[in-house]
Backbone as JSON Lines, residues from 0, in Angstrom:
{"i":0,"aa":"M","n":[-13.59,33.38,-82.76],"ca":[-14.71,33.78,-81.94],"c":[-14.31,33.62,-80.47]}
{"i":1,"aa":"T","n":[-14.54,34.67,-79.68],"ca":[-14.24,34.59,-78.25],"c":[-15.46,34.06,-77.51]}
{"i":2,"aa":"S","n":[-15.2,33.26,-76.52],"ca":[-16.31,32.7,-75.74],"c":[-16.51,33.51,-74.47]}
{"i":3,"aa":"A","n":[-17.72,33.46,-73.97],"ca":[-18.04,34.15,-72.71],"c":[-17.31,33.46,-71.57]}
{"i":4,"aa":"P","n":[-16.98,34.2,-70.52],"ca":[-16.3,33.55,-69.39],"c":[-17.2,32.5,-68.74]}
{"i":5,"aa":"V","n":[-16.57,31.42,-68.3],"ca":[-17.31,30.39,-67.58],"c":[-17.63,30.94,-66.2]}
{"i":6,"aa":"R","n":[-18.9,30.87,-65.85],"ca":[-19.31,31.4,-64.55],"c":[-18.81,30.47,-63.44]}
{"i":7,"aa":"D","n":[-18.09,31.05,-62.49],"ca":[-17.63,30.33,-61.3],"c":[-17.9,31.24,-60.11]}
{"i":8,"aa":"L","n":[-19.17,31.28,-59.73],"ca":[-19.62,32.19,-58.68],"c":[-20.15,31.38,-57.5]}
{"i":9,"aa":"T","n":[-19.47,31.52,-56.37],"ca":[-19.88,30.84,-55.15],"c":[-20.44,31.87,-54.18]}
{"i":10,"aa":"F","n":[-21.63,31.61,-53.68],"ca":[-22.3,32.5,-52.74],"c":[-22.37,31.82,-51.39]}
{"i":11,"aa":"I","n":[-21.86,32.49,-50.37],"ca":[-21.83,31.93,-49.02],"c":[-22.59,32.87,-48.1]}
{"i":12,"aa":"L","n":[-23.6,32.33,-47.44],"ca":[-24.34,33.16,-46.5],"c":[-24.6,32.41,-45.22]}
{"i":13,"aa":"G","n":[-24.86,33.18,-44.18],"ca":[-25.11,32.6,-42.87],"c":[-25.31,33.72,-41.87]}
{"i":14,"aa":"G","n":[-25.57,33.34,-40.66],"ca":[-25.78,34.32,-39.59],"c":[-24.46,34.84,-39.06]}
{"i":15,"aa":"A","n":[-24.56,35.76,-38.12],"ca":[-23.37,36.29,-37.46],"c":[-22.63,35.17,-36.75]}
{"i":16,"aa":"R","n":[-21.32,35.17,-36.89],"ca":[-20.43,34.18,-36.25],"c":[-20.74,32.75,-36.71]}
{"i":17,"aa":"S","n":[-21.24,32.59,-37.93],"ca":[-21.55,31.26,-38.45],"c":[-20.36,30.59,-39.11]}
{"i":18,"aa":"G","n":[-19.28,31.35,-39.35],"ca":[-18.1,30.8,-40.0],"c":[-18.04,31.08,-41.49]}
{"i":19,"aa":"K","n":[-18.91,31.95,-41.98],"ca":[-18.99,32.18,-43.43],"c":[-17.72,32.82,-43.99]}
{"i":20,"aa":"S","n":[-17.15,33.81,-43.31],"ca":[-15.94,34.46,-43.83],"c":[-14.75,33.5,-43.82]}
{"i":21,"aa":"A","n":[-14.58,32.77,-42.73],"ca":[-13.47,31.81,-42.65],"c":[-13.62,30.74,-43.73]}
{"i":22,"aa":"Y","n":[-14.83,30.28,-43.96],"ca":[-15.07,29.28,-45.01],"c":[-14.75,29.85,-46.38]}
{"i":23,"aa":"A","n":[-15.19,31.07,-46.64],"ca":[-14.91,31.72,-47.93],"c":[-13.4,31.89,-48.11]}
{"i":24,"aa":"E","n":[-12.71,32.29,-47.07],"ca":[-11.25,32.44,-47.14],"c":[-10.58,31.1,-47.41]}
{"i":25,"aa":"R","n":[-11.08,30.04,-46.81],"ca":[-10.52,28.71,-47.05],"c":[-10.72,28.3,-48.5]}
{"i":26,"aa":"L","n":[-11.93,28.55,-49.05],"ca":[-12.18,28.22,-50.46],"c":[-11.25,29.01,-51.38]}
{"i":27,"aa":"A","n":[-11.06,30.28,-51.08],"ca":[-10.17,31.11,-51.89],"c":[-8.74,30.58,-51.84]}
{"i":28,"aa":"A","n":[-8.27,30.27,-50.65],"ca":[-6.9,29.75,-50.51],"c":[-6.74,28.41,-51.22]}
{"i":29,"aa":"E","n":[-7.74,27.54,-51.1],"ca":[-7.68,26.22,-51.72],"c":[-7.8,26.26,-53.24]}
{"i":30,"aa":"S","n":[-8.24,27.4,-53.78],"ca":[-8.36,27.51,-55.24],"c":[-6.99,27.47,-55.91]}
{"i":31,"aa":"G","n":[-5.94,27.83,-55.17],"ca":[-4.6,27.88,-55.74],"c":[-4.38,29.06,-56.65]}
{"i":32,"aa":"L","n":[-5.34,29.96,-56.73],"ca":[-5.26,31.13,-57.6],"c":[-4.81,32.35,-56.81]}
{"i":33,"aa":"P","n":[-4.25,33.35,-57.5],"ca":[-4.02,34.62,-56.82],"c":[-5.36,35.19,-56.35]}
{"i":34,"aa":"V","n":[-5.4,35.73,-55.13],"ca":[-6.65,36.18,-54.53],"c":[-6.64,37.7,-54.33]}
{"i":35,"aa":"T","n":[-7.76,38.31,-54.7],"ca":[-8.02,39.71,-54.34],"c":[-9.2,39.7,-53.39]}
{"i":36,"aa":"Y","n":[-9.0,40.25,-52.21],"ca":[-10.03,40.34,-51.18],"c":[-10.67,41.72,-51.29]}
{"i":37,"aa":"V","n":[-11.97,41.76,-51.55],"ca":[-12.69,43.02,-51.64],"c":[-13.46,43.22,-50.34]}
{"i":38,"aa":"A","n":[-13.04,44.21,-49.57],"ca":[-13.65,44.5,-48.27],"c":[-14.64,45.65,-48.43]}
{"i":39,"aa":"T","n":[-15.84,45.47,-47.9],"ca":[-16.88,46.49,-48.01],"c":[-17.07,47.29,-46.72]}
{"i":40,"aa":"A","n":[-16.38,46.91,-45.67],"ca":[-16.6,47.51,-44.35],"c":[-16.12,48.95,-44.27]}
{"i":41,"aa":"R","n":[-16.84,49.72,-43.49],"ca":[-16.41,51.04,-43.03],"c":[-16.25,50.93,-41.52]}
{"i":42,"aa":"I","n":[-15.13,51.34,-41.02],"ca":[-14.89,51.24,-39.58],"c":[-15.48,52.47,-38.9]}
{"i":43,"aa":"G","n":[-16.41,52.2,-37.97],"ca":[-17.09,53.3,-37.3],"c":[-16.8,53.42,-35.82]}
{"i":44,"aa":"D","n":[-16.25,52.35,-35.21],"ca":[-15.96,52.4,-33.78],"c":[-14.88,51.38,-33.45]}
{"i":45,"aa":"A","n":[-14.41,51.4,-32.22],"ca":[-13.3,50.55,-31.79],"c":[-13.67,49.06,-31.85]}
{"i":46,"aa":"E","n":[-14.89,48.74,-31.45],"ca":[-15.3,47.32,-31.48],"c":[-15.28,46.78,-32.89]}
{"i":47,"aa":"F","n":[-15.79,47.55,-33.85],"ca":[-15.82,47.08,-35.23],"c":[-14.4,47.06,-35.81]}
{"i":48,"aa":"E","n":[-13.57,48.0,-35.39],"ca":[-12.18,47.99,-35.82],"c":[-11.48,46.71,-35.38]}
{"i":49,"aa":"A","n":[-11.79,46.22,-34.18],"ca":[-11.22,44.97,-33.7],"c":[-11.7,43.78,-34.54]}
{"i":50,"aa":"R","n":[-12.95,43.8,-34.96],"ca":[-13.47,42.74,-35.83],"c":[-12.73,42.73,-37.16]}
{"i":51,"aa":"V","n":[-12.55,43.91,-37.74],"ca":[-11.83,44.01,-39.01],"c":[-10.39,43.55,-38.85]}
{"i":52,"aa":"A","n":[-9.75,43.92,-37.75],"ca":[-8.38,43.49,-37.49],"c":[-8.28,41.97,-37.42]}
{"i":53,"aa":"H","n":[-9.27,41.33,-36.81],"ca":[-9.3,39.87,-36.74],"c":[-9.34,39.26,-38.15]}
{"i":54,"aa":"H","n":[-10.16,39.83,-39.02],"ca":[-10.23,39.36,-40.41],"c":[-8.89,39.57,-41.11]}
{"i":55,"aa":"R","n":[-8.28,40.71,-40.92],"ca":[-6.99,40.99,-41.55],"c":[-5.92,40.0,-41.12]}
{"i":56,"aa":"E","n":[-5.88,39.71,-39.83],"ca":[-4.86,38.8,-39.29],"c":[-5.02,37.39,-39.86]}
{"i":57,"aa":"R","n":[-6.23,37.02,-40.17],"ca":[-6.51,35.67,-40.67],"c":[-6.11,35.5,-42.14]}
{"i":58,"aa":"R","n":[-6.13,36.59,-42.9],"ca":[-5.85,36.51,-44.34],"c":[-4.37,36.42,-44.62]}
{"i":59,"aa":"P","n":[-4.0,35.65,-45.66],"ca":[-2.59,35.61,-46.07],"c":[-2.11,37.0,-46.5]}
{"i":60,"aa":"A","n":[-0.88,37.32,-46.17],"ca":[-0.33,38.64,-46.46],"c":[-0.18,38.89,-47.96]}
{"i":61,"aa":"H","n":[-0.06,37.83,-48.76],"ca":[0.15,38.01,-50.2],"c":[-1.15,38.27,-50.97]}
{"i":62,"aa":"W","n":[-2.3,38.17,-50.31],"ca":[-3.55,38.49,-51.0],"c":[-3.62,39.99,-51.22]}
{"i":63,"aa":"K","n":[-4.12,40.37,-52.38],"ca":[-4.37,41.79,-52.65],"c":[-5.62,42.21,-51.89]}
{"i":64,"aa":"L","n":[-5.7,43.49,-51.57],"ca":[-6.86,44.03,-50.87],"c":[-7.4,45.22,-51.65]}
{"i":65,"aa":"L","n":[-8.7,45.21,-51.88],"ca":[-9.41,46.37,-52.42],"c":[-10.49,46.74,-51.41]}
{"i":66,"aa":"E","n":[-10.57,48.0,-51.06],"ca":[-11.64,48.46,-50.17],"c":[-12.71,49.1,-51.03]}
{"i":67,"aa":"A","n":[-13.94,48.62,-50.92],"ca":[-15.04,49.08,-51.76],"c":[-16.3,49.24,-50.93]}
{"i":68,"aa":"P","n":[-16.37,50.27,-50.09],"ca":[-17.57,50.45,-49.28],"c":[-18.8,50.84,-50.08]}
{"i":69,"aa":"L","n":[-18.62,51.41,-51.29],"ca":[-19.76,51.84,-52.11],"c":[-19.73,51.28,-53.53]}
{"i":70,"aa":"D","n":[-18.61,51.39,-54.22],"ca":[-18.53,50.97,-55.63],"c":[-18.07,49.52,-55.75]}
{"i":71,"aa":"L","n":[-18.94,48.62,-55.34],"ca":[-18.6,47.2,-55.38],"c":[-18.5,46.7,-56.81]}
{"i":72,"aa":"A","n":[-19.37,47.16,-57.69],"ca":[-19.3,46.75,-59.1],"c":[-17.97,47.17,-59.71]}
{"i":73,"aa":"G","n":[-17.55,48.39,-59.46],"ca":[-16.27,48.87,-59.99],"c":[-15.1,48.06,-59.46]}
{"i":74,"aa":"A","n":[-15.12,47.73,-58.18],"ca":[-14.05,46.93,-57.59],"c":[-14.01,45.55,-58.22]}
{"i":75,"aa":"L","n":[-15.18,44.94,-58.41],"ca":[-15.23,43.62,-59.02],"c":[-14.7,43.66,-60.45]}
{"i":76,"aa":"R","n":[-15.13,44.65,-61.2],"ca":[-14.66,44.78,-62.59],"c":[-13.14,44.97,-62.66]}
{"i":77,"aa":"S","n":[-12.59,45.7,-61.72],"ca":[-11.15,45.94,-61.76],"c":[-10.34,44.73,-61.29]}
{"i":78,"aa":"A","n":[-10.93,43.88,-60.46],"ca":[-10.17,42.75,-59.89],"c":[-10.37,41.43,-60.61]}
{"i":79,"aa":"A","n":[-11.53,41.21,-61.21],"ca":[-11.85,39.9,-61.78],"c":[-11.05,39.66,-63.06]}
{"i":80,"aa":"R","n":[-10.34,38.54,-63.08],"ca":[-9.55,38.12,-64.24],"c":[-9.58,36.59,-64.32]}
{"i":81,"aa":"E","n":[-9.47,36.07,-65.53],"ca":[-9.32,34.62,-65.68],"c":[-8.09,34.2,-64.88]}
{"i":82,"aa":"G","n":[-8.18,33.05,-64.23],"ca":[-7.04,32.54,-63.48],"c":[-6.8,33.24,-62.16]}
{"i":83,"aa":"Q","n":[-7.81,34.0,-61.7],"ca":[-7.7,34.67,-60.41],"c":[-8.99,34.48,-59.61]}
{"i":84,"aa":"C","n":[-8.89,34.71,-58.32],"ca":[-10.04,34.58,-57.42],"c":[-10.3,35.93,-56.76]}
{"i":85,"aa":"V","n":[-11.57,36.32,-56.74],"ca":[-12.0,37.53,-56.03],"c":[-12.95,37.09,-54.92]}
{"i":86,"aa":"L","n":[-12.65,37.5,-53.7],"ca":[-13.5,37.21,-52.55],"c":[-14.09,38.53,-52.07]}
{"i":87,"aa":"I","n":[-15.41,38.64,-52.09],"ca":[-16.12,39.84,-51.64],"c":[-16.72,39.57,-50.28]}
{"i":88,"aa":"D","n":[-16.31,40.36,-49.28],"ca":[-16.81,40.18,-47.92],"c":[-17.16,41.55,-47.36]}
{"i":89,"aa":"C","n":[-18.41,41.97,-47.25],"ca":[-19.6,41.21,-47.52],"c":[-20.7,42.12,-48.06]}
{"i":90,"aa":"L","n":[-21.74,41.52,-48.61],"ca":[-22.87,42.28,-49.14],"c":[-23.64,43.0,-48.04]}
{"i":91,"aa":"T","n":[-23.65,42.42,-46.86],"ca":[-24.39,42.98,-45.72],"c":[-23.91,44.39,-45.39]}
{"i":92,"aa":"L","n":[-22.59,44.54,-45.3],"ca":[-22.02,45.85,-44.98],"c":[-22.13,46.8,-46.16]}
{"i":93,"aa":"W","n":[-21.99,46.28,-47.38],"ca":[-22.15,47.12,-48.57],"c":[-23.53,47.76,-48.59]}
{"i":94,"aa":"L","n":[-24.57,46.95,-48.37],"ca":[-25.92,47.49,-48.36],"c":[-26.1,48.52,-47.25]}
{"i":95,"aa":"A","n":[-25.56,48.26,-46.07],"ca":[-25.64,49.23,-44.97],"c":[-24.98,50.55,-45.38]}
{"i":96,"aa":"N","n":[-23.85,50.47,-46.06],"ca":[-23.16,51.68,-46.52],"c":[-24.0,52.45,-47.53]}
{"i":97,"aa":"L","n":[-24.68,51.72,-48.41],"ca":[-25.5,52.37,-49.43],"c":[-26.74,53.03,-48.82]}
{"i":98,"aa":"L","n":[-27.4,52.31,-47.93],"ca":[-28.65,52.82,-47.36],"c":[-28.44,53.83,-46.25]}
{"i":99,"aa":"C","n":[-27.41,53.64,-45.46],"ca":[-27.21,54.47,-44.27],"c":[-25.78,55.01,-44.2]}
{"i":100,"aa":"P","n":[-25.42,55.92,-45.12],"ca":[-24.06,56.49,-45.06],"c":[-23.87,57.25,-43.76]}
{"i":101,"aa":"P","n":[-22.63,57.29,-43.27],"ca":[-22.39,57.9,-41.95],"c":[-22.73,59.38,-41.86]}
{"i":102,"aa":"D","n":[-22.73,60.08,-42.97],"ca":[-22.97,61.52,-42.93],"c":[-24.43,61.9,-43.2]}
{"i":103,"aa":"A","n":[-25.3,60.91,-43.38],"ca":[-26.7,61.2,-43.73],"c":[-27.59,61.08,-42.5]}
{"i":104,"aa":"A","n":[-28.53,62.0,-42.4],"ca":[-29.49,61.96,-41.29],"c":[-30.58,60.93,-41.55]}
{"i":105,"aa":"E","n":[-30.92,60.71,-42.81],"ca":[-31.96,59.77,-43.2],"c":[-31.39,58.72,-44.14]}
{"i":106,"aa":"P","n":[-31.95,57.53,-44.14],"ca":[-31.49,56.51,-45.09],"c":[-31.72,56.98,-46.53]}
{"i":107,"aa":"H","n":[-30.83,56.53,-47.41],"ca":[-30.97,56.85,-48.83],"c":[-32.07,56.03,-49.47]}
{"i":108,"aa":"A","n":[-32.46,56.44,-50.64],"ca":[-33.46,55.69,-51.41],"c":[-32.88,54.34,-51.8]}
{"i":109,"aa":"F","n":[-33.74,53.45,-52.24],"ca":[-33.31,52.12,-52.65],"c":[-32.23,52.23,-53.72]}
{"i":110,"aa":"P","n":[-31.12,51.55,-53.54],"ca":[-29.98,51.68,-54.45],"c":[-30.09,50.79,-55.7]}
{"i":111,"aa":"Q","n":[-31.17,50.93,-56.44],"ca":[-31.41,50.08,-57.61],"c":[-30.25,50.14,-58.6]}
{"i":112,"aa":"Q","n":[-29.72,51.32,-58.85],"ca":[-28.64,51.47,-59.81],"c":[-27.4,50.7,-59.35]}
{"i":113,"aa":"A","n":[-27.07,50.76,-58.06],"ca":[-25.92,50.04,-57.53],"c":[-26.13,48.53,-57.65]}
{"i":114,"aa":"F","n":[-27.36,48.06,-57.36],"ca":[-27.67,46.63,-57.49],"c":[-27.55,46.17,-58.94]}
{"i":115,"aa":"D","n":[-28.12,46.95,-59.86],"ca":[-28.06,46.6,-61.28],"c":[-26.62,46.56,-61.78]}
{"i":116,"aa":"S","n":[-25.83,47.52,-61.36],"ca":[-24.43,47.56,-61.77],"c":[-23.67,46.35,-61.21]}
{"i":117,"aa":"F","n":[-23.96,45.99,-59.97],"ca":[-23.32,44.82,-59.37],"c":[-23.77,43.54,-60.08]}
{"i":118,"aa":"D","n":[-25.06,43.41,-60.4],"ca":[-25.55,42.26,-61.16],"c":[-24.79,42.11,-62.47]}
{"i":119,"aa":"S","n":[-24.64,43.22,-63.19],"ca":[-23.93,43.19,-64.48],"c":[-22.47,42.77,-64.28]}
{"i":120,"aa":"A","n":[-21.83,43.33,-63.26],"ca":[-20.43,42.98,-62.99],"c":[-20.29,41.49,-62.67]}
{"i":121,"aa":"L","n":[-21.23,40.94,-61.9],"ca":[-21.19,39.5,-61.59],"c":[-21.35,38.66,-62.85]}
{"i":122,"aa":"K","n":[-22.26,39.05,-63.73],"ca":[-22.5,38.29,-64.96],"c":[-21.3,38.32,-65.89]}
{"i":123,"aa":"E","n":[-20.56,39.41,-65.88],"ca":[-19.43,39.58,-66.79],"c":[-18.11,39.11,-66.19]}
{"i":124,"aa":"A","n":[-18.07,38.85,-64.89],"ca":[-16.8,38.61,-64.19],"c":[-16.18,37.28,-64.58]}
{"i":125,"aa":"P","n":[-14.95,37.33,-65.1],"ca":[-14.22,36.09,-65.35],"c":[-13.53,35.63,-64.07]}
{"i":126,"aa":"G","n":[-13.03,34.42,-64.07],"ca":[-12.31,33.9,-62.91],"c":[-13.25,33.35,-61.87]}
{"i":127,"aa":"K","n":[-12.7,33.09,-60.71],"ca":[-13.46,32.54,-59.58],"c":[-13.9,33.69,-58.69]}
{"i":128,"aa":"I","n":[-15.19,33.76,-58.42],"ca":[-15.74,34.82,-57.57],"c":[-16.42,34.16,-56.38]}
{"i":129,"aa":"I","n":[-16.12,34.66,-55.19],"ca":[-16.75,34.18,-53.96],"c":[-17.38,35.4,-53.28]}
{"i":130,"aa":"V","n":[-18.67,35.32,-52.99],"ca":[-19.4,36.44,-52.38],"c":[-19.96,35.98,-51.04]}
{"i":131,"aa":"V","n":[-19.76,36.79,-50.01],"ca":[-20.23,36.49,-48.65],"c":[-21.35,37.47,-48.28]}
{"i":132,"aa":"S","n":[-22.38,36.96,-47.61],"ca":[-23.46,37.81,-47.12],"c":[-24.07,37.18,-45.87]}
{"i":133,"aa":"N","n":[-24.76,37.99,-45.1],"ca":[-25.49,37.49,-43.95],"c":[-26.89,37.07,-44.36]}
{"i":134,"aa":"E","n":[-27.38,36.03,-43.74],"ca":[-28.79,35.65,-43.86],"c":[-29.43,36.14,-42.59]}
{"i":135,"aa":"I","n":[-30.13,37.27,-42.69],"ca":[-30.71,37.87,-41.49],"c":[-32.23,37.76,-41.46]}
{"i":136,"aa":"G","n":[-32.8,37.09,-42.44],"ca":[-34.25,36.99,-42.52],"c":[-34.85,35.79,-41.81]}
{"i":137,"aa":"L","n":[-34.06,35.08,-41.03],"ca":[-34.57,33.88,-40.36],"c":[-35.13,34.17,-38.97]}
{"i":138,"aa":"G","n":[-34.98,35.4,-38.51],"ca":[-35.37,35.72,-37.14],"c":[-36.66,36.49,-37.06]}
{"i":139,"aa":"V","n":[-36.77,37.24,-36.0],"ca":[-37.95,38.04,-35.69],"c":[-38.06,39.2,-36.68]}
{"i":140,"aa":"V","n":[-39.27,39.55,-37.07],"ca":[-39.49,40.71,-37.93],"c":[-39.14,41.96,-37.12]}
{"i":141,"aa":"P","n":[-38.22,42.81,-37.63],"ca":[-37.82,44.0,-36.88],"c":[-38.98,44.96,-36.65]}
{"i":142,"aa":"L","n":[-38.92,45.7,-35.56],"ca":[-39.98,46.64,-35.22],"c":[-39.92,47.93,-36.02]}
{"i":143,"aa":"G","n":[-38.73,48.44,-36.27],"ca":[-38.6,49.74,-36.93],"c":[-38.66,49.64,-38.45]}
{"i":144,"aa":"S","n":[-39.19,50.67,-39.09],"ca":[-39.36,50.65,-40.54],"c":[-38.01,50.64,-41.27]}
{"i":145,"aa":"V","n":[-37.0,51.34,-40.75],"ca":[-35.69,51.36,-41.4],"c":[-35.06,49.97,-41.34]}
{"i":146,"aa":"T","n":[-35.16,49.33,-40.2],"ca":[-34.59,47.99,-40.06],"c":[-35.35,46.98,-40.9]}
{"i":147,"aa":"R","n":[-36.66,47.09,-40.96],"ca":[-37.46,46.19,-41.83],"c":[-37.06,46.38,-43.28]}
{"i":148,"aa":"R","n":[-36.88,47.61,-43.68],"ca":[-36.47,47.89,-45.06],"c":[-35.11,47.26,-45.36]}
{"i":149,"aa":"Y","n":[-34.18,47.41,-44.41],"ca":[-32.84,46.82,-44.58],"c":[-32.93,45.3,-44.73]}
{"i":150,"aa":"V","n":[-33.68,44.65,-43.85],"ca":[-33.84,43.19,-43.92],"c":[-34.46,42.78,-45.25]}
{"i":151,"aa":"D","n":[-35.49,43.52,-45.69],"ca":[-36.14,43.21,-46.97],"c":[-35.16,43.37,-48.14]}
{"i":152,"aa":"E","n":[-34.42,44.48,-48.16],"ca":[-33.51,44.73,-49.28],"c":[-32.36,43.74,-49.3]}
{"i":153,"aa":"L","n":[-31.84,43.37,-48.13],"ca":[-30.78,42.38,-48.1],"c":[-31.3,41.03,-48.57]}
{"i":154,"aa":"G","n":[-32.52,40.67,-48.17],"ca":[-33.12,39.42,-48.64],"c":[-33.24,39.4,-50.15]}
{"i":155,"aa":"R","n":[-33.68,40.51,-50.73],"ca":[-33.81,40.59,-52.2],"c":[-32.44,40.52,-52.87]}
{"i":156,"aa":"L","n":[-31.45,41.23,-52.31],"ca":[-30.1,41.19,-52.85],"c":[-29.54,39.77,-52.79]}
{"i":157,"aa":"N","n":[-29.7,39.11,-51.65],"ca":[-29.24,37.73,-51.52],"c":[-29.9,36.82,-52.55]}
{"i":158,"aa":"Q","n":[-31.19,37.0,-52.8],"ca":[-31.87,36.18,-53.8],"c":[-31.29,36.4,-55.2]}
{"i":159,"aa":"R","n":[-30.98,37.65,-55.52],"ca":[-30.4,37.96,-56.83],"c":[-29.05,37.27,-57.0]}
{"i":160,"aa":"V","n":[-28.2,37.38,-55.99],"ca":[-26.87,36.78,-56.08],"c":[-26.98,35.25,-56.08]}
{"i":161,"aa":"A","n":[-27.85,34.69,-55.28],"ca":[-28.02,33.24,-55.26],"c":[-28.49,32.72,-56.62]}
{"i":162,"aa":"A","n":[-29.4,33.43,-57.25],"ca":[-29.89,33.02,-58.57],"c":[-28.77,33.04,-59.61]}
{"i":163,"aa":"A","n":[-27.84,33.98,-59.5],"ca":[-26.75,34.09,-60.46],"c":[-25.6,33.12,-60.16]}
{"i":164,"aa":"S","n":[-25.59,32.54,-58.97],"ca":[-24.48,31.71,-58.53],"c":[-24.51,30.31,-59.11]}
{"i":165,"aa":"T","n":[-23.32,29.75,-59.27],"ca":[-23.22,28.34,-59.65],"c":[-23.29,27.45,-58.41]}
{"i":166,"aa":"R","n":[-22.82,28.0,-57.27],"ca":[-22.88,27.29,-56.0],"c":[-23.33,28.27,-54.92]}
{"i":167,"aa":"A","n":[-24.13,27.76,-53.98],"ca":[-24.53,28.56,-52.83],"c":[-24.45,27.68,-51.59]}
{"i":168,"aa":"T","n":[-23.9,28.24,-50.52],"ca":[-23.69,27.5,-49.28],"c":[-24.23,28.32,-48.12]}
{"i":169,"aa":"L","n":[-24.96,27.66,-47.24],"ca":[-25.43,28.29,-46.0],"c":[-24.55,27.76,-44.87]}
{"i":170,"aa":"M","n":[-23.97,28.67,-44.11],"ca":[-23.14,28.29,-42.98],"c":[-23.97,28.32,-41.7]}
{"i":171,"aa":"V","n":[-23.92,27.24,-40.93],"ca":[-24.59,27.15,-39.64],"c":[-23.63,26.52,-38.67]}
{"i":172,"aa":"A","n":[-23.3,27.22,-37.59],"ca":[-22.41,26.71,-36.56],"c":[-21.09,26.19,-37.12]}
{"i":173,"aa":"G","n":[-20.58,26.91,-38.13],"ca":[-19.31,26.53,-38.74],"c":[-19.39,25.41,-39.76]}
{"i":174,"aa":"L","n":[-20.59,24.91,-40.03],"ca":[-20.77,23.81,-40.96],"c":[-21.39,24.31,-42.26]}
{"i":175,"aa":"P","n":[-20.78,23.94,-43.4],"ca":[-21.35,24.36,-44.69],"c":[-22.47,23.42,-45.13]}
{"i":176,"aa":"L","n":[-23.59,24.02,-45.49],"ca":[-24.72,23.25,-46.01],"c":[-24.94,23.68,-47.45]}
{"i":177,"aa":"A","n":[-24.76,22.76,-48.4],"ca":[-24.89,23.08,-49.81],"c":[-26.36,23.37,-50.14]}
{"i":178,"aa":"L","n":[-26.6,24.52,-50.74],"ca":[-27.94,24.91,-51.17],"c":[-28.11,24.77,-52.68]}
{"i":179,"aa":"K","n":[-26.99,24.94,-53.39],"ca":[-27.03,24.93,-54.85],"c":[-25.67,24.47,-55.35]}
{"i":180,"aa":"G","n":[-25.68,23.65,-56.41],"ca":[-24.43,23.21,-57.02],"c":[-23.79,22.12,-56.24]}
């Protein structure tokens, strides 16, 4: 009889420049496992390209890289293996890609199918999984309906991933605060 994979899902969230990506990278490196870094970013301008370059420079060269701006579930399924670590950075950009693709004039409908597929992939994923996201719901309620929708959907997505996680950490000013596990 085969047993289900032991869940080892760490969820790291925090505000912009809170240290969440660096902390996630440190956890991945300290795992001692081969690491696959799943990047969800789409580069749209020079400033964002510089941010991505900073992340690239920080990562060890021997880590594998998968770019998954839309099919995050597929990337996770292809990378997750027993004895390996997958670091997903980040849900915030993935959701932005789903809701507001660069070629669309209007935001897309709620990506329920993409969320459900990602939930399933997380539940089935063997090995060590680390997921990074922004916590953007701590501030002022946005004025525009599109931005409010984005904040609401990211909050719901974060809740889903946190519920499925064995550990959850909130990063504040570079300090990890354990929320779960």
